[in-house]
MIKERO-463031 format. One record per atom (N, C-alpha, C): residue in three letters; y, z, x. Coordinates in steps of 0.2 Angstrom, whole numbers, plus 5000, padded with zeros to 4 digits. Each point is the difference from the previous one (the first is absolute). Layout:
REM residues N
ALAYZX/...
//
This chain:
REM residues 161
MET490049714962/MET500749995001/MET500249974993/THR500750024999/THR500349984994/THR500149925000/GLN499949964995/GLN500149935000/GLN500749985001/LEU500249975005/LEU500649985001/LEU500149924999/PRO500649974999/PRO500049934999/PRO499849975006/GLU499649945000/GLU499749975006/GLU500649995005/SER500649974998/SER500549995005/SER500250065004/ALA500150064996/ALA500250065004/ALA499450035004/GLU499449994998/GLU499450025004/GLU500049965006/ARG500149945000/ARG500049965006/ARG500550025005/ALA500650014997/ALA500650025004/ALA499950065003/PHE499750054997/PHE499950075003/PHE499549995005/ASP499449964999/ASP499549995005/ASP500249975006/ARG500549954999/ARG500349965006/ARG500550045004/HIS500350054997/HIS500550045004/HIS499650065004/ASP500250005006/ASP499650045005/ASP500250084999/ALA500550014996/ALA500250075000/ALA499750044994/PHE499649964996/PHE499750034994/PHE499250005000/THR499750064997/THR499350005000/THR499850024993/PRO499549964997/PRO499850014993/PRO499750074999/VAL500150034995/VAL499850074997/VAL499849994993/ASP499750054997/ASP499750004993/ASP500649984995/ASP500650025001/ASP500549994995/ASP500649965003/GLY499949965004/GLY500549965003/GLY500049985007/TYR500550015004/TYR500049995007/TYR500450055004/ASP499850035005/ASP500350055004/ASP500449965006/LEU500650035002/LEU500449975005/LEU499850045006/THR499849975006/THR499850035006/THR500550015005/THR500649984999/THR500550005005/THR500550065000/THR499950054995/THR500450065000/THR499650064999/PRO500250065002/PRO499650064999/PRO500050024993/PHE500449974996/PHE500050034993/PHE499549964996/ASP499850034994/ASP499549974996/ASP500349954995/VAL499949945002/VAL500349944996/VAL499449974996/ARG500149994994/ARG499649964996/ARG500349954996/ALA499849945001/ALA500349944996/ALA499549974996/THR500249974994/THR499649974995/THR500449954997/ALA499649954996/ALA500449954997/ALA499649984993/THR500349984995/THR499849974994/THR500349944998/SER499649964996/SER500349934998/SER500550024995/LYS500549955000/LYS500650004994/LYS499849944996/GLU500250014994/GLU499949944995/GLU500449945002/ASP500650015003/ASP500449945002/ASP499849975007/ALA499450015002/ALA499749985006/ALA500250035006/GLY500450055000/GLY500250045006/GLY499550065001/THR500150045005/THR499650055002/THR500450075000/ALA499850054996/ALA500350065001/ALA499750055005/PHE500450035004/PHE499850045006/PHE500250074998/GLU499650055003/GLU500250075000/GLU499850025007/VAL500550045003/VAL499950035007/VAL500150074999/THR499650045002/THR500150075000/THR499950035007/VAL500550045002/VAL500150035007/VAL500050074999/ARG499550035003/ARG500050085000/ARG500250025006/LEU500550045001/LEU500250035006/LEU500150085000/PRO500050035005/PRO500050075000/PRO500850034999/THR500050054996/THR500750034999/THR500250035007/LEU500750025000/LEU500250035007/LEU499750065001/ASP499950054995/ASP499750065002/ASP499350005002/THR499649944999/THR499350005002/THR500049975007/VAL500549985003/VAL499949975007/VAL500450045005/VAL500450054997/VAL500450045005/VAL499550065003/ALA500050005006/ALA499550055004/ALA500350075000/ASP499650054998/ASP500250075001/ASP500650024997/GLU500349974995/GLU500650034997/GLU499949984993/THR500450044996/THR500149994993/THR500649964999/VAL500049954996/VAL500649964998/VAL500350034994/PRO500650025000/PRO500350034994/PRO500049954994/PRO499950024994/PRO500049954994/PRO500649965000/VAL500650035001/VAL500649955000/VAL500049955005/VAL499750015006/VAL499949945005/VAL499549954997/GLU499450034998/GLU499549954998/GLU500249964994/ASP500450034995/ASP500349974994/ASP500549945002/GLY500450025005/GLY500549955003/GLY499749955003/TRP499550015004/TRP499649955004/TRP499749954995/PHE499750034995/PHE499649954995/PHE500649964996/GLU500550034998/GLU500549964996/GLU500349955004/THR500150015007/THR500249955004/THR499549945001/LEU499450025001/LEU499549955001/LEU499949964993/GLU500150034995/GLU499949974993/GLU500649945000/LEU500650035002/LEU500649954999/LEU499949945005/ARG499850025006/ARG499949945005/ARG499449954998/LEU499550034997/LEU499549954998/LEU500249964994/GLU500650014997/GLU500249954995/GLU500149935003/ASP500250005006/ASP500149945004/ASP499449965003/SER499450034998/SER499449975003/SER499949934999/PHE500249974995/PHE499949934999/PHE500549955004/ASP500550035003/ASP500549965004/ASP499749965005/PRO499550025004/PRO499749965005/PRO499449954997/ALA499850014994/ALA499549974997/ALA500249934997/LYS499649955000/LYS500149944997/LYS500050004992/THR499750054997/THR499950014993/THR500750024997/VAL500149964995/VAL500650024996/VAL499950024993/ASP499449994998/ASP499850034993/ASP499650065001/HIS500450064999/HIS499650065001/HIS500350064996/ASP499750054999/ASP500250064997/ASP500350055005/GLU500450054998/GLU500250055004/GLU499450045003/PRO500150025007/PRO499450045002/PRO500050064997/ALA499450034999/ALA499850064997/ALA499950055006/VAL500450055001/VAL499850055005/VAL500050074997/GLU499450035002/GLU499950074997/GLU499650045005/ARG500150074999/ARG499650045004/ARG499450024997/ARG499450015004/ARG499450024997/ARG499650035005/ALA499950074999/ALA499650045004/ALA500049995008/GLY500650015002/GLY500150005008/GLY500149925002/ALA500149964995/ALA500149935002/ALA500649974996/VAL500349945003/VAL500449964996/VAL499649944999/VAL500049984993/VAL499749944998/VAL500549954998/ALA500149945004/ALA500449954998/ALA499649944997/THR500249984994/THR499749944997/THR500449944999/PHE499849945002/PHE500449944999/PHE499749954996/THR500349984995/THR499749944996/THR500449945000/TYR499749955001/TYR500449935000/TYR499649954998/ARG500349944999/ARG499649944998/ARG500249945005/SER499549965002/SER500149955005/SER499749934997/GLY500349955001/GLY499749944998/GLY499549975005/ARG500050035006/ARG499649985006/ARG499650075002/ALA499450005000/ALA499650055002/ALA500150025007/LYS500149955005/LYS500150015007/LYS500750045001/THR500549984996/THR500650045001/THR499950074997/GLY499750014995/GLY499950074997/GLY499650045004/VAL499549985004/VAL499650045005/VAL500550015006/ALA500449955002/ALA500450025006/ALA500550054998/ASP500350004994/ASP500550054998/ASP499650074999/ALA499450004998/ALA499750075000/ALA500050035007/LYS499949965005/LYS500150035007/LYS500750025002/VAL500549964998/VAL500750015001/VAL500250064996/LEU499850014994/LEU500250064997/LEU499750065003/ALA499450005002/ALA499750065003/ALA500350025007/GLU500249955004/GLU500450015006/GLU500750024999/PHE500349984994/PHE500650034999/PHE500050074998/VAL499550024997/VAL499950074998/VAL499950045007/GLU499649975004/GLU499950045006/GLU500650015004/GLY500449945001/GLY500650015004/GLY500550054997/THR500049994993/THR500550054996/THR499850075001/TYR499350015000/TYR499850075001/TYR500250035007/VAL499949965005/VAL500150025007/VAL500850015001/GLN500449964997/GLN500750015000/GLN500250064997/GLY499750024995/GLY500150064996/GLY499850075003/LEU499649995005/LEU499750075003/LEU500650035003/ILE500150074999/ILE500550045002/ILE500050035007/PRO500549985004/PRO499950035007/PRO500050085000/GLY499750025005/GLY500050085001/GLY499350034998/TYR499649964997/TYR499350024998/TYR499549975005/ASP499550045001/ASP499449975003/ASP499549974995/TYR499849945001/TYR499649974995/TYR499349995002/GLU499550004995/GLU499349995001/GLU499949924998/GLU499449985001/GLU499849934998/GLU500050004993/PRO500249944997/PRO500149945004/PRO500849995002/ALA500450054998/ALA500749995002/ALA500150015007/ALA499750045004/ALA500150005007/ALA499949945003/ASP499449964999/ASP499949945003/ASP500549944998/LEU500250004993/LEU500549964998/LEU500650015004/LEU500250065001/LEU500650015003/LEU500049985008/ALA499450025003/ALA499949985007/ALA500149925001/THR499649974995/THR500149925000/THR500749985000/ALA500350024995/ALA500749984998/ALA500550025006/THR499950065003/THR500450025006/THR499949965006/ASN499349975001/ASN499949965006/ASN500149934999/GLY500249984994/GLY500249934998/GLY499449964999/GLY499450034999/GLY499449964999/GLY499849994993/GLY499549964998/GLY499849994994/GLY500449964995/
//
């Protein structure tokens, strides 16, 4: 595993939603691929990076082709909504989210700094959950969806989770 600052490693290990992997920690509470890592800052803080990989609209729509104009509009809307990702987080020292399309996926990367590792780790989960909620809100009615979108929609519709 990549060497993390001791305080960040302890905070990740104590948080029940994260599991250690070779290059950081995975979040286990979302169907998306979420990787979080941390590095020491010279000013005694910790720099965090959280990467969330989620499927594009056309990869989760069942038995239909999504027109490029719809896919592009969906992505642009998602990208705009993710600009607000840090609103529910406690972290105030952060960069703008980087959101891009890569081979059938959207990759959102969040970089931020925290004076307390515990807060930085909690915010990693908050950011990933914000992405998940924003993703579900952006699914377009009228399409039949495959996993993970179908399960997320069912959970949201039934008020669970």
